[in-house]
N, C-alpha and C positions, 0 to 999 in steps of 0.2 A: 461354041463352044463346048465339049461335052458335059451335062448335068453330073454326072459321076468325076470325071477329072473337075470341075470348078469347084465340088464340093468337097474334095481329098486334097485341094488346093490352099481354099479358105482354113479347112481344119485347122493349119498349121501356125495360124495367126495365134497374135495372144487373148487366152484365154477370156479375157476381160470384151474384147471385142466378137468375137464371136463361138456362141453357145453350145454349138452342138458339130458332131460329123466324126467317125472313127480318123484317125491321123495319117496320113500319107505312110507313114513307117509303119503303122500297124497292119492299114488297109493291103499294102504291098504284102507284108511278111503272112496276114492271110493267105492272099492269094497265092502265093508258094508253097505252102506249105497244104494247106488245106484244098485250094481250089476258089478261081471265080466263083461258084454258086455259095460255098459257106462265106466268104468274102461278100459277098453284093448283099447275102442278107441278114448278116451281123450289118451292112452299113446300111440299110434301111434307106437309102436311095431315093425312093420316092416320097418321104417326107422331107426331103432336105435337110436344114438344118435342125431340126426337130427329133431326126431320127434316131442318134446315136451320138456318144463321144468317149474320149478315151485315145488311149498309145503312145502320145506325143513323139518326142524325137529321140525312141530309144532303138536300139541294136537289140533285136528276138534272141531271144536264148539266156540273157543277159540278165543278172538278178536287180530289181531295182531295192533305192534304199529300203522306200517303207512296203509293207506288204500290199498290196492293190485292195481297194474297196472297188467292191461291182457291187451299183444299186437295182432295182428288179422293182418296177413298176406294178400297178395292181390293172385289171379290166378295164375298155374302155380310158387308160391315161395311154400318156408319150413322156418318154423317157425325159424329156429336156423342161419337164413341168419341176423334175427335180435337180433342175440346177443349182438353187439354194445349197443346195445341201454341196453340191461339186462343188460350188467356187469356196465354201466355208473350209474346205478340205484343201484345196489347193492356198487359201488363204492361212493353213494351220499349217505349214511343212511339206504341204504333199503338190509332186508336180504331176503333169497332166500324162506320162506315162503310168499314175500310180490312182486315175481315180477311173471308172468304166460305166457304160452303160446302151444299152440297145434298145427300142422298141419291139415289145415281140409280140403285140394284137392289134388291134385294128383300129389304135389310136384315136380315142374319141368321139369312135361312130355313135351315131347316136342310136341306131339297133341295137349295136352291142353293150349299152347298159344295160337290155332288158332281156335278150338273149345270149350272148356270148360265155361261153366257160372253161373251163382248166382244161384245156383241147392237149393233147400228145402233141401237137404241132409247136406249142409254144412251150410244155414242157423240154422239147428237145433243141428248141432255140437258148433256150437258158444254159441249159446243158452244154450245149457246143461251144458257148460263149464262157461257162466258167473254164473249163478246159483249153482254151484259145488265150484266156487270160495269162493262167497260172504259166504255160508253155513258155506265153511271149515275153513273161516277167520273172521266169525262172523261182516261181517263187508259192507260196499257197498263198491265198485269197480268202479277205476279209467281205459278207455280204450284209449288205442291209438291204431287205423283203418289206416291202409295203402291200396291206392289203390282200387281195387275192395273190398278188407276187408273193405273197410266204407261203403257201402250199403249192405253189407252182415251184419256186424255187427247192423246196422240201421236195420235192417230188423227183427233179433234176439231179439231184445228190443223192436221192435215196436209189435210184435208178431203176432194175429190173421191169416187168410186164408194165405199160399202160394201163388202165381198165378198160380202155375203148377193146383191149386183146389183140392189136393190131401188131404191138412195138413191143420189141425188146432193148428197154434202153441200156443193160449191160452194168454191170458192178458199179458198186455205190462211189461214189465219187468225197466221202468223208477225209481222205488224206489232203486232200486239195485244199480245204476250209480249216483257218483256222478259227476266227469268230463269224457267228450268223447269231445277227440281231433282225427279228422279227419286229415291226414297229404297225401297231393296228391290223395286225394281221388274221388272217380268218381262218385259221387253224383249225376251229372245231364248227367252221360254219355262220349263219348269223339267222338269229331267230325272225328275220321279217320275211324268211323265206316261208310261207306258208303253203303256196298250191306248187307241186315239183315239177316245174316243166321251165325251160328257156336257162337263166343265170341260176334259176334254182333246184335245176335237175337233179336228178338221185342216182345219176351216173358220175358225173363230172362238175356236178353245178353246187352251189352254196347250201344248197340241203344240208342238214347236220348229219343225216346220215347216209349223205351219198357213199358210193362206193368209192370215188376218189379218194374223201376226208378219210372214210376207215383204212385206206390203204396206206396214206403218208402216217395215220397215228396208233397204226400197229408195231410198230418198231420204235426203239427207243433211243434217242442220242446219237442220232448219224448223221446230224448237220452240223458238226464240226465238234474241234476242241473246246470249244466256248460257246454254249446257246443263251442266248435273253431274251424274251421279247419284254414289249413299251405299249401300252396299251392305256387307254382311257374308260373311266366308268360312263362317261356320256358320248360315249360314241353311236351317233345315232344311224349309223350303218351295219356295222358291224354286230353290234350291240353289247351287251354284258356277259349275258349268260347265254346258250346255246346248249340245247339237250343236256340241261344239267351242268356242263360244264362252263368255265371263262372261255368265252369263244376265245379271244386274241394268245391264249398259253399254248406251252407244249411240253408233254408229260417229260419229267427229269431233265428239263432245264437248269442251268445254272444259278440264272437270276430272271425274277419278273418284278417290272416295275410297273405303278397303277399312276398315271395322273387322272383326276378326278375334275379340273373343270375343262376339257377341251374337246372338240368337236375330231371328226373323221379325220377331217384335211389336216389340222390344228395338229393332231398329233404328229405330225411328219414332220410339218411345216415349222413350230416351235420348240422341237426338241432338240435342234440338229447339233448344239454344243454336247447336250447329252450321250446325243448318239457319239457321236467322234470319242467322248470320254471313253463309253464301252467298247467302241472298236480297239482303240489303240491303247486301255489303260485298262480295261476289262472294273471298271470301277463307274457307279450311276451317283452324279454329284448331285446333294440335296438342296 
């Protein structure tokens, strides 16, 4: 059996049994609406069930009960690593048609950890995903973006020219976003970036003076109607300060919430209930 067909068939099984892959209904709608190339790009069939999720048995273009939430991972990650967040939302009155994610990068390739950057291709993929989910559900969306996924998603929303200079993304997507939540985001880079090469590139990397970071921080509050950041003082990867700024904050945000005893991965995995409260009620439980 064709692996693509197998993936989209199995993805219709209950979420407790199958962790991922876009649903048959969503994949078919993507194919019919945007073409097979975009549908396949967002499915990530090359990663099997680890590549994507979301869509449910939903009729495209009809409004969902809840605003759908889109999860955006960091560099050298896969979206299936955030299945605990997905399941939490599914267990709290969300349906499969309301929780989405796709893998935009090289998926835990060892080389990517040192040399991958916030490429325009990744930005374009997340931008396509945001637009697709919003159109499929006839709704504004909420976004939870982790680590490097935060600046990537911010640029996807911001639009304009990619810093590589070859692509104009188009106008901002601000009107499509209700809540934007950055978790352990590298919004001002990382002070671990000492030598400006590889992932610490001064063009589209995590160096605090990179052209990419300067670009996304040049405008204010374009990420959505509600903009929040969640981070830790003990983040060993992003660090606390970068170039004199709190590394994970966003200028003119509506709220910033600091944990003091969590490392980088714990910030995303141990605050799921708080992420849910921020997305659904715009408040941070203490």
